[in-house]
C-alpha positions as CSV (number, residue, x, y, z in Angstrom):
1,M,84.8,61.9,174.7
2,P,84.3,63.9,176.8
3,S,86.6,62.8,179.6
4,A,85.5,60.0,181.8
5,A,85.9,62.2,184.9
6,A,83.5,64.7,183.5
7,V,81.0,62.0,182.6
8,R,81.3,60.6,186.1
9,A,80.7,64.0,187.6
10,F,77.6,64.4,185.4
11,L,76.3,61.0,186.4
12,R,76.9,61.7,190.1
13,R,74.7,64.8,189.8
14,E,72.0,63.0,187.8
15,Y,72.0,59.9,190.0
16,P,73.0,61.0,193.5
17,D,71.9,57.7,195.0
18,A,73.9,55.6,192.6
19,K,76.8,53.5,194.0
20,P,80.3,54.3,192.7
21,A,80.4,51.0,190.8
22,E,77.1,51.9,189.1
23,I,78.5,55.3,188.1
24,D,81.6,53.6,186.8
25,S,79.5,51.2,184.8
26,M,77.4,53.9,183.2
27,A,80.5,56.1,182.5
28,K,82.2,53.3,180.5
29,D,79.4,53.6,177.9
30,V,80.5,57.1,176.8
31,A,81.5,57.4,173.1
32,A,85.2,57.3,172.4
33,I,87.5,57.7,169.5
34,I,90.9,56.0,169.2
35,I,93.7,58.5,168.6
36,P,97.4,58.0,168.7
37,S,98.7,58.3,172.2
38,E,101.1,61.1,171.4
39,I,98.2,63.3,170.1
40,H,96.2,62.6,173.2
41,Q,99.2,63.3,175.5
42,K,100.2,66.4,173.7
43,L,96.9,68.1,172.8
44,S,94.1,66.8,175.1
45,A,92.8,69.4,177.4
46,T,91.9,66.7,179.9
47,Y,95.0,64.5,179.7
48,G,96.7,63.9,183.1
49,G,96.9,67.0,185.3
50,R,95.3,69.2,182.7
51,N,91.9,68.0,183.7
52,N,91.7,70.4,186.6
53,P,88.6,70.6,188.9
54,V,87.3,73.8,187.2
55,Q,87.6,72.2,183.7
56,L,86.0,69.0,185.0
57,Q,83.0,70.8,186.5
58,Q,82.5,73.0,183.4
59,D,82.7,70.0,181.1
60,S,80.3,67.9,183.3
61,K,77.7,70.6,182.9
62,N,77.8,70.5,179.1
63,L,79.2,67.3,177.9
64,R,78.2,68.1,174.3
65,A,80.3,71.3,174.3
66,A,83.2,69.3,175.9
67,L,83.2,66.8,173.1
68,E,83.1,69.6,170.5
69,R,86.1,71.3,172.2
70,D,88.0,68.1,172.5
71,I,87.5,67.2,168.8
72,E,88.3,70.7,167.5
73,T,91.5,70.7,169.6
74,I,92.8,67.6,168.0
75,R,91.4,68.2,164.5
76,P,94.6,69.7,163.1
77,A,96.7,66.7,164.3
78,L,94.2,64.2,162.9
79,K,94.3,66.0,159.6
80,E,98.1,65.8,159.6
81,R,97.7,62.1,160.0
82,G,95.6,62.0,156.9
83,L,92.0,62.2,158.1
84,T,89.7,64.5,156.2
85,D,87.3,67.0,157.8
86,G,84.5,64.8,156.6
87,Q,85.9,61.8,158.4
88,I,86.4,63.8,161.6
89,D,82.9,65.3,161.4
90,E,81.4,61.8,160.8
91,A,83.2,60.4,163.8
92,K,82.1,63.5,165.9
93,A,78.5,63.0,164.8
94,K,78.6,59.3,165.7
95,M,80.0,60.2,169.2
96,H,77.2,62.8,169.7
97,Q,74.6,60.2,168.7
98,L,76.0,57.6,171.0
99,N,76.2,60.0,173.9
100,H,72.7,61.2,173.3
101,E,71.5,57.6,173.2
102,Q,73.2,57.0,176.5
103,G,71.3,59.9,178.0
104,L,74.4,62.1,178.5
105,Y,72.6,64.9,176.7
């Protein structure tokens, strides 16, 4: 998280001379969380056609906020699956840390 498309858009702005393969390589280092596919398909703001150009550009300009929104969107479903707020917050903090270490914010 956030979406790979938003990360690639961010990286293209940050590294305008980078080749597409370099952007793709850097984008794969974004933090991720494994969630059941039905949660992703049903709730993700960026799944499939829901990741429209306006959303993508907005997210690419603030990847931290995009991650926050994405986690909070799926939080109720994760809690229904038995995760606690503490576990979700811990995962979110780790993702922020990894994304920060990768230079995404």
